C-alpha positions as CSV (number, residue, x, y, z in Angstrom):
1,M,-15.0,-26.2,-3.5
2,N,-12.1,-24.8,-1.6
3,N,-9.2,-25.5,-4.0
4,P,-9.4,-23.2,-7.0
5,S,-7.5,-25.7,-9.1
6,D,-10.4,-28.1,-8.8
7,T,-12.8,-25.8,-10.6
8,S,-13.6,-26.5,-14.3
9,A,-12.5,-22.9,-15.2
10,W,-9.0,-23.5,-13.7
11,K,-8.7,-26.7,-15.7
12,A,-9.8,-25.0,-18.8
13,L,-7.4,-22.1,-18.3
14,L,-4.6,-24.7,-17.9
15,A,-5.3,-26.1,-21.3
16,H,-5.9,-22.6,-22.8
17,S,-2.5,-21.3,-21.5
18,K,-0.6,-23.7,-23.8
19,E,-1.8,-21.4,-26.7
20,F,0.5,-18.6,-25.3
21,K,3.4,-20.9,-24.6
22,Q,4.1,-21.9,-28.1
23,H,7.5,-20.9,-29.4
24,D,6.2,-18.7,-32.1
25,F,3.7,-16.8,-30.0
26,R,4.1,-13.0,-30.3
27,L,2.2,-10.6,-28.1
28,S,2.4,-8.0,-30.8
29,E,0.5,-10.2,-33.2
30,L,-2.6,-9.9,-31.0
31,F,-2.8,-6.3,-32.2
32,Q,-2.3,-7.3,-35.8
33,G,-5.3,-9.6,-35.7
34,S,-7.7,-6.9,-34.3
35,N,-8.5,-3.4,-35.3
36,N,-10.0,-2.6,-31.9
37,R,-7.9,-4.5,-29.4
38,F,-7.3,-1.4,-27.2
39,D,-11.1,-0.8,-27.0
40,S,-11.7,-4.5,-26.1
41,F,-9.0,-4.7,-23.5
42,S,-9.2,-1.4,-21.7
43,L,-11.5,0.0,-19.0
44,R,-12.4,3.5,-17.9
45,H,-13.7,4.8,-14.6
46,E,-14.1,8.5,-14.2
47,N,-10.5,9.9,-14.5
48,L,-8.7,6.6,-14.7
49,L,-8.0,4.5,-17.8
50,L,-6.7,1.0,-17.5
51,D,-5.0,-0.3,-20.7
52,Y,-4.5,-4.1,-20.3
53,S,-4.2,-4.8,-24.0
54,R,-0.5,-5.7,-23.8
55,N,-1.2,-9.0,-22.0
56,Y,-1.4,-12.7,-22.8
57,L,-5.2,-12.4,-23.3
58,N,-7.8,-12.9,-25.9
59,D,-11.5,-13.0,-25.7
60,E,-11.5,-16.7,-24.6
61,T,-9.0,-15.9,-21.9
62,K,-11.2,-13.2,-20.5
63,R,-14.2,-15.4,-20.6
64,L,-12.5,-18.2,-18.8
65,L,-11.0,-15.9,-16.1
66,V,-14.5,-14.4,-15.5
67,D,-15.8,-18.0,-15.3
68,L,-13.2,-18.7,-12.6
69,A,-14.2,-15.6,-10.7
70,N,-17.8,-16.8,-10.7
71,Q,-17.0,-20.3,-9.8
72,R,-15.0,-18.9,-6.8
73,Q,-18.1,-16.9,-5.9
74,L,-16.4,-13.6,-6.2
75,P,-19.7,-11.5,-6.5
76,E,-20.8,-13.0,-3.2
77,A,-17.4,-12.3,-1.6
78,I,-17.6,-8.6,-2.7
79,A,-21.0,-8.3,-1.2
80,A,-19.8,-9.9,2.0
81,M,-17.1,-7.3,2.4
82,F,-19.5,-4.4,2.0
83,T,-22.1,-5.8,4.4
84,G,-19.6,-6.3,7.2
85,A,-19.3,-10.1,7.2
86,A,-16.3,-11.5,9.1
87,I,-14.2,-12.0,6.0
88,N,-11.1,-12.0,8.2
89,N,-11.9,-15.5,9.3
90,S,-8.8,-16.2,11.4
91,E,-9.7,-13.3,13.8
92,Q,-13.4,-13.4,13.2
93,R,-13.5,-9.8,12.2
94,A,-15.0,-7.7,9.4
95,A,-12.7,-5.7,7.1
96,L,-14.7,-2.5,6.8
97,H,-12.2,0.0,5.5
98,V,-14.7,0.9,2.8
99,A,-16.9,2.3,5.6
100,L,-14.2,4.9,6.4
101,R,-14.8,6.6,3.1
102,E,-18.6,6.5,2.9
103,P,-20.2,10.0,2.6
104,V,-21.1,11.3,6.0
105,E,-24.8,11.7,4.9
106,S,-25.1,8.0,4.1
107,S,-22.7,6.5,6.6
108,E,-24.1,4.1,9.2
109,H,-21.0,4.3,11.3
110,S,-21.4,7.1,13.9
111,E,-18.0,6.5,15.3
112,V,-16.4,7.2,11.9
113,I,-18.5,10.4,11.5
114,D,-17.5,11.5,15.0
115,T,-13.8,10.9,14.4
116,L,-13.8,12.8,11.2
117,A,-15.5,15.7,13.0
118,R,-12.8,15.6,15.7
119,M,-10.1,15.5,13.1
120,E,-11.6,18.5,11.3
121,K,-11.7,20.5,14.5
122,F,-8.2,19.6,15.4
123,V,-6.8,20.4,12.0
124,G,-8.6,23.7,12.0
125,R,-7.0,24.7,15.3
126,V,-3.5,23.7,14.2
127,Q,-3.8,25.6,11.0
128,A,-5.3,28.6,12.7
129,G,-2.5,28.7,15.2
130,S,-4.8,28.3,18.2
131,W,-3.4,24.9,19.1
132,T,-0.2,26.1,20.7
133,G,2.8,24.6,22.4
134,F,3.9,25.1,26.0
135,S,5.4,28.5,25.2
136,G,2.4,29.8,23.4
137,N,4.0,29.4,20.0
138,R,2.0,27.8,17.1
139,I,2.9,24.3,16.0
140,T,5.2,24.3,13.0
141,D,6.4,20.7,12.8
142,I,4.5,17.5,13.2
143,V,6.4,14.2,13.7
144,N,4.4,11.0,13.0
145,I,5.8,8.1,14.9
146,G,4.6,4.8,13.5
147,I,5.5,1.9,11.3
148,G,3.9,-0.3,8.7
149,G,0.4,0.7,8.0
150,S,0.7,3.6,10.6
151,A,3.4,5.2,8.4
152,L,3.5,3.9,4.8
153,G,0.0,5.2,3.8
154,P,0.2,8.7,5.3
155,A,3.8,9.1,4.1
156,L,2.8,8.1,0.5
157,V,-0.2,10.4,0.4
158,T,1.5,13.4,2.1
159,D,4.4,13.1,-0.3
160,A,2.3,12.6,-3.4
161,L,0.1,15.5,-2.7
162,S,2.8,17.9,-1.6
163,G,1.5,20.3,-4.2
164,F,-1.7,20.6,-2.2
165,A,0.0,21.3,1.1
166,T,-1.4,24.2,3.0
167,G,2.0,25.3,4.3
168,H,0.9,25.7,7.9
169,V,3.0,22.8,9.2
170,K,5.8,20.6,8.0
171,L,5.4,16.8,8.3
172,H,8.0,14.3,9.3
173,F,7.7,10.6,9.5
174,V,9.8,8.4,11.9
175,S,9.4,4.6,11.5
176,N,12.7,2.9,11.8
177,I,13.8,1.8,15.3
178,D,17.4,2.7,14.2
179,P,18.0,5.7,16.6
180,S,19.6,7.7,13.8
181,H,16.2,8.0,12.2
182,I,14.5,10.0,15.0
183,T,17.8,11.7,15.9
184,T,18.3,13.2,12.5
185,T,14.6,14.1,12.2
186,L,14.6,16.1,15.4
187,L,18.0,17.8,14.7
188,D,16.5,21.1,13.5
189,L,13.2,21.1,15.3
190,Q,12.3,23.0,18.4
191,P,10.3,21.4,21.3
192,E,8.0,24.3,21.8
193,S,6.7,24.2,18.3
194,T,6.7,20.4,17.7
195,L,3.8,18.0,17.9
196,F,4.2,14.2,18.0
197,I,1.6,11.8,16.7
198,I,2.1,8.3,18.1
199,A,0.3,6.0,15.7
200,S,0.0,2.4,16.7
201,K,-3.1,0.3,16.6
202,S,-1.9,-1.9,19.5
203,F,0.3,0.8,21.1
204,S,2.8,-2.1,21.8
205,T,4.9,-2.2,18.7
206,L,8.5,-2.2,19.8
207,E,9.7,0.2,17.1
208,T,7.0,2.8,17.8
209,Q,7.4,2.4,21.6
210,Q,11.1,3.0,21.5
211,N,10.8,6.0,19.2
212,A,8.0,7.5,21.3
213,V,10.2,7.2,24.4
214,A,13.0,8.9,22.5
215,A,10.7,11.7,21.4
216,R,9.5,12.3,24.9
217,R,13.1,12.3,26.2
218,W,14.1,14.8,23.6
219,F,11.1,17.0,24.3
220,L,11.6,17.1,28.1
221,G,15.3,17.5,28.0
222,K,16.7,18.5,31.3
223,D,13.6,20.4,32.4
224,E,11.1,17.6,32.9
225,D,9.0,19.6,35.4
226,K,8.8,22.7,33.2
227,K,7.4,21.4,29.9
228,P,3.8,20.3,29.9
229,T,3.4,17.6,27.2
230,R,-0.4,18.0,26.8
231,N,-0.4,19.9,23.5
232,H,2.7,18.1,22.1
233,F,1.7,14.4,22.1
234,L,-1.3,12.8,20.4
235,A,-2.1,9.1,20.0
236,I,-4.0,7.2,17.3
237,T,-4.7,3.8,18.7
238,E,-7.2,1.1,19.6
239,N,-5.5,0.7,23.0
240,S,-6.4,4.0,24.7
241,A,-5.4,2.6,28.1
242,A,-1.8,2.0,27.0
243,A,-1.6,5.5,25.4
244,T,-2.9,7.0,28.6
245,N,-0.3,5.1,30.6
246,F,2.3,6.5,28.4
247,G,1.2,10.0,29.5
248,I,-1.0,11.1,26.6
249,N,-4.1,13.1,27.7
250,P,-7.2,11.1,26.9
251,E,-8.6,14.0,25.0
252,N,-5.7,13.7,22.6
253,I,-6.3,10.1,21.7
254,F,-8.0,9.4,18.4
255,P,-9.6,5.9,18.0
256,L,-9.1,2.9,15.8
257,W,-11.2,-0.1,15.6
258,D,-10.5,-3.8,15.3
259,W,-12.3,-4.0,11.9
260,I,-9.6,-1.8,10.3
261,G,-6.3,-3.5,9.4
262,G,-3.2,-1.4,9.5
263,R,-2.5,-1.5,5.8
264,Y,-6.0,-0.3,5.1
265,S,-6.0,2.4,7.7
266,L,-4.9,5.6,6.0
267,W,-8.6,6.5,5.6
268,S,-9.1,6.6,9.4
269,A,-7.5,8.8,12.0
270,I,-4.2,7.3,10.9
271,G,-4.7,9.8,8.1
272,L,-4.5,12.7,10.5
273,P,-1.0,13.7,9.2
274,I,-2.5,13.8,5.7
275,A,-5.2,16.1,6.8
276,L,-2.8,18.3,8.7
277,A,-0.6,18.6,5.6
278,I,-3.2,19.2,2.8
279,G,-6.2,20.4,4.8
280,M,-9.4,18.6,5.7
281,D,-11.2,19.5,2.5
282,N,-8.5,17.7,0.4
283,F,-8.6,14.8,2.8
284,R,-12.3,14.4,2.2
285,Q,-11.6,14.5,-1.5
286,L,-9.2,11.6,-1.0
287,L,-11.9,9.7,0.8
288,A,-14.4,10.6,-2.0
289,G,-12.1,9.3,-4.7
290,A,-11.7,6.0,-2.8
291,H,-15.5,5.8,-2.3
292,A,-16.0,6.2,-6.0
293,M,-13.8,3.2,-6.7
294,D,-15.7,1.3,-4.0
295,R,-18.9,2.0,-5.8
296,H,-17.4,0.8,-9.1
297,F,-16.0,-2.3,-7.5
298,K,-19.3,-3.1,-5.9
299,S,-21.6,-2.5,-8.9
300,A,-19.6,-3.1,-12.1
301,S,-19.9,-6.4,-13.9
302,L,-16.9,-8.6,-13.5
303,E,-15.6,-8.1,-17.1
304,S,-16.0,-4.3,-16.7
305,N,-14.6,-4.1,-13.2
306,M,-11.2,-2.6,-13.0
307,P,-9.9,-4.2,-9.8
308,V,-11.4,-7.5,-10.8
309,M,-9.7,-7.6,-14.2
310,M,-6.3,-6.5,-12.8
311,A,-6.5,-9.2,-10.2
312,L,-7.6,-11.9,-12.7
313,I,-4.6,-11.1,-14.9
314,T,-2.3,-11.5,-11.9
315,V,-4.0,-14.8,-11.1
316,W,-3.5,-15.9,-14.7
317,Y,0.2,-15.2,-14.7
318,R,0.9,-16.6,-11.2
319,G,-1.1,-19.8,-11.7
320,F,-0.2,-20.6,-15.3
321,F,3.0,-18.9,-16.2
322,D,5.1,-19.5,-13.1
323,C,5.2,-15.8,-12.4
324,H,6.9,-15.1,-9.0
325,S,7.2,-11.3,-9.1
326,S,5.8,-8.2,-10.7
327,A,6.9,-4.6,-10.9
328,V,5.1,-1.3,-10.3
329,V,6.6,1.7,-12.0
330,P,5.0,5.1,-11.4
331,Y,6.1,7.7,-13.9
332,S,5.6,10.4,-11.3
333,Q,8.1,11.6,-8.7
334,G,5.1,12.2,-6.4
335,L,4.5,8.5,-6.3
336,K,8.0,7.4,-5.5
337,L,6.8,5.9,-2.2
338,L,4.0,3.9,-3.9
339,P,6.0,0.7,-4.5
340,A,6.9,0.5,-0.8
341,Y,3.3,1.1,0.2
342,L,2.1,-1.6,-2.2
343,Q,4.7,-4.0,-1.0
344,Q,3.0,-4.1,2.4
345,L,-0.5,-4.2,0.9
346,Y,0.3,-7.1,-1.5
347,M,2.8,-9.2,0.5
348,E,1.2,-8.9,3.9
349,S,-2.2,-9.6,2.5
350,L,-1.3,-12.4,0.0
351,G,1.8,-13.9,1.5
352,K,-0.1,-17.0,2.7
353,S,0.6,-20.7,2.4
354,V,-2.7,-22.0,4.0
355,D,-6.2,-21.4,2.8
356,V,-9.1,-20.1,4.9
357,S,-9.9,-23.6,6.1
358,G,-6.3,-24.1,7.4
359,A,-5.3,-26.5,4.6
360,A,-2.0,-26.0,2.8
361,V,-2.4,-24.3,-0.6
362,S,-1.6,-26.3,-3.7
363,I,-1.1,-23.4,-6.0
364,G,1.1,-20.3,-6.0
365,T,-0.3,-17.3,-4.1
366,G,1.4,-14.1,-3.2
367,E,4.2,-12.8,-5.4
368,V,7.1,-10.5,-4.8
369,L,6.2,-6.9,-5.7
370,W,8.9,-4.4,-6.4
371,G,9.6,-1.4,-8.5
372,G,10.6,2.2,-8.4
373,V,9.8,5.6,-9.9
374,G,10.2,6.0,-13.7
375,S,12.2,7.1,-15.5
376,D,15.0,6.4,-13.0
377,G,14.3,2.7,-13.3
378,Q,15.1,2.6,-17.0
379,H,18.7,3.2,-16.0
380,S,18.9,0.5,-13.4
381,Y,16.5,-2.5,-13.1
382,F,14.8,-2.2,-16.5
383,Q,17.7,-4.1,-18.1
384,L,16.5,-7.2,-16.2
385,L,12.9,-6.6,-17.4
386,H,14.1,-6.4,-21.0
387,Q,16.7,-9.2,-21.2
388,G,16.4,-11.1,-18.0
389,S,15.3,-14.7,-17.9
390,D,12.3,-14.3,-15.6
391,F,8.7,-13.6,-16.5
392,I,7.9,-10.2,-14.8
393,P,4.7,-8.3,-15.7
394,V,4.8,-4.6,-15.1
395,D,2.2,-2.0,-14.0
396,F,3.0,1.4,-15.5
397,I,1.3,4.4,-13.8
398,A,1.2,7.9,-15.4
399,F,-0.6,11.2,-15.3
400,A,-1.7,13.0,-18.5
401,T,-1.1,16.5,-17.1
402,A,1.9,17.9,-15.3
403,N,1.5,19.0,-11.7
404,L,3.7,22.0,-12.2
405,A,3.0,25.1,-14.2
406,D,5.0,25.7,-17.4
407,A,6.3,22.1,-17.4
408,E,4.1,20.6,-20.1
409,A,6.9,19.9,-22.6
410,Q,9.1,18.1,-20.0
411,H,6.0,16.2,-18.8
412,R,5.4,15.0,-22.4
413,A,9.0,13.7,-22.4
414,L,8.2,11.8,-19.2
415,L,5.1,10.3,-20.8
416,A,7.1,9.4,-23.9
417,K,9.5,7.5,-21.7
418,C,6.6,5.6,-20.1
419,F,4.7,4.6,-23.2
420,S,7.9,3.7,-25.1
421,Q,8.9,1.3,-22.3
422,S,5.7,-0.7,-22.4
423,L,6.1,-0.8,-26.2
424,A,9.7,-2.0,-26.0
425,L,8.8,-4.7,-23.5
426,M,6.1,-6.0,-25.9
427,A,7.9,-5.6,-29.2
428,G,11.6,-6.3,-28.4
429,E,14.2,-6.2,-31.1
430,T,16.4,-8.8,-32.8
431,D,19.9,-8.4,-34.1
432,P,21.1,-11.6,-36.0
433,E,24.7,-10.3,-36.1
434,S,24.9,-9.7,-32.3
435,P,22.9,-12.2,-30.2
436,H,23.8,-10.2,-27.0
437,K,21.7,-7.4,-28.4
438,N,18.6,-9.5,-28.9
439,I,15.7,-8.4,-26.8
440,A,13.0,-11.0,-26.9
441,G,10.0,-8.8,-26.1
442,N,6.7,-10.6,-25.4
443,K,6.8,-9.0,-21.9
444,P,3.3,-8.1,-20.7
445,S,2.3,-4.9,-18.9
446,N,-0.7,-2.8,-17.8
447,T,-0.8,1.0,-18.1
448,L,-2.9,3.0,-15.7
449,L,-3.3,6.6,-17.0
450,L,-5.0,9.2,-14.8
451,N,-5.8,12.7,-16.0
452,A,-4.0,14.4,-13.0
453,L,-2.5,13.8,-9.6
454,T,-5.2,15.0,-7.3
455,P,-6.5,13.9,-3.9
456,Y,-9.6,12.5,-5.5
457,N,-7.7,10.5,-8.2
458,L,-5.1,9.3,-5.7
459,G,-7.9,8.0,-3.5
460,S,-9.3,6.1,-6.4
461,L,-5.9,4.6,-7.4
462,I,-5.1,3.3,-3.9
463,A,-8.6,1.8,-3.5
464,L,-8.2,0.1,-6.8
465,F,-5.1,-1.7,-5.6
466,E,-6.8,-2.6,-2.3
467,H,-9.7,-4.2,-4.1
468,K,-7.4,-6.0,-6.5
469,V,-5.7,-7.6,-3.6
470,Y,-9.0,-8.7,-2.1
471,V,-10.1,-10.3,-5.4
472,Q,-6.8,-12.3,-5.6
473,S,-7.4,-13.6,-2.1
474,V,-10.9,-14.8,-2.9
475,I,-9.7,-16.6,-6.0
476,W,-6.9,-18.2,-4.1
477,N,-9.1,-18.9,-1.0
478,I,-6.8,-17.2,1.4
479,N,-7.3,-14.5,4.1
480,A,-6.1,-11.1,2.9
481,F,-6.6,-9.5,6.3
482,D,-4.3,-11.3,8.8
483,Q,-0.5,-11.3,9.1
484,W,0.6,-14.0,11.5
485,G,4.1,-14.0,10.2
486,V,4.4,-10.3,11.2
487,E,3.0,-11.1,14.6
488,L,5.6,-13.8,15.1
489,G,8.4,-11.4,14.3
490,K,7.0,-8.9,16.8
491,R,6.8,-11.5,19.6
492,L,10.4,-12.8,19.0
493,S,11.8,-9.3,18.8
494,R,10.5,-8.8,22.4
495,V,12.2,-12.0,23.5
496,V,15.5,-11.0,21.9
497,F,15.3,-7.5,23.2
498,D,14.8,-8.8,26.8
499,A,17.9,-11.0,26.3
500,F,19.9,-7.8,25.4
501,E,18.5,-6.0,28.5
502,N,19.2,-8.8,31.0
503,A,22.8,-8.9,32.1
504,G,23.0,-12.7,32.4
505,E,23.5,-15.5,29.9
506,P,20.8,-15.4,27.2
507,S,18.5,-18.4,27.6
508,G,15.9,-20.1,25.5
509,L,17.4,-18.9,22.3
510,D,19.2,-20.8,19.5
511,D,23.0,-20.9,19.4
512,S,23.2,-18.4,16.5
513,T,21.1,-15.7,18.2
514,T,22.8,-16.3,21.5
515,S,26.3,-15.9,19.9
516,L,25.3,-12.8,18.0
517,I,24.1,-11.2,21.3
518,K,27.3,-12.1,22.9
519,Q,29.3,-10.6,20.1
520,V,27.4,-7.3,20.4
521,R,28.0,-7.2,24.1
522,E,31.7,-7.8,23.6
523,W,32.1,-5.0,21.1
524,N,30.2,-2.7,23.3
525,C,32.2,-3.3,26.5
């Protein structure tokens, strides 16, 4: 049965959802009718607590959602991912990012073990100062050139774990093809102490190619014959031939494999900037935390499985409450890049309108994910969450302990902001005298609380969201591991770029694109 809406569980959920759509339904009343709602609707895994009690759920909802998961053969799909089945059916590939974080002693992937060993050796040399630039100076600055999965994950983790930085090097990330990005990044750097990492699975992405060329031009300057690039340029790619043609020494090329998607690649050599920033021991802790979540996802029962329950709640809202977007709000300045990272993970994976058989889907699938760091959001977009007309669930993320010494009181104020917002969204407030002050409440949310922001816990958190996305794709019968819309954009950007580079009349393009190119040329005469 390919269409999830044809299952008996889906039909039962459709009927059951009417219970929560009655005019007098109040989310807060679910707590009044139970003395242990929190215990019944929360999950713990190691240092992570998921409170999903503030949702449109009761015991019957949970039972029906688990029924849906079983009818969609979710346990079998989870097993298929871990055994290396070709779950990326459109490209006939496995999606084995979980293999990247298996302990070395139990890993069956020698190429992963070898790459980690190479990374460790390289990181050690950079930190010790024995990997030197052309002038003999140690490397002080590392510029990662990549985009999408080759940038978002490493940038997120490096920023989030800045408190664990070794201090040996300073990391910079260049992703935008806008020349001002790389120009401003390089402004205060010195060629003799700068190392560039060109991160691109295909080594053909236009943004990365253009920035790599700009980096090489900056590095060489006017003395092209006097500056050997060997110790200043590395590549992380599946296309080693293209990297070699660019001029990167083969010994400086770290591998990627076709069974690792870009948005799942921070655990691979793509994570080299992370290891350079926080050290290899902490990078291994990041992997260990992710592996712990992998074990939980693989072995826990569906109703006790954190990624599964989070995914089923999203399926519930998307399919039965016309939910088109959700917000992620980390109450941690260190996670300010998390919403952007999750946007790619969610919307590239779940933005599909055909199922795995190629048939058009008949239900809503991917949603728009957005958000921003708390508590800044309370003074901007939270107004829409409280009094807007759309149904927008929220995922709150917080840490129980401060990541700075002598900041406990201020951190408690931060937590008070977080917990009070989820309460306000649920409870609302009425003012009969002033209707414009009425806040309806009844807005659902999850709260993810971790004991501290550490490499291990961050690994678990990111893996949690990865697995949540996979579960949703299984329920909806779509492929979470391809991105043909992105590929179309890449191909067309090449066509339009060639039209800019050719002096003649643009051909083969629509009138709008042709006219825009002509206008650019006119203003640049």
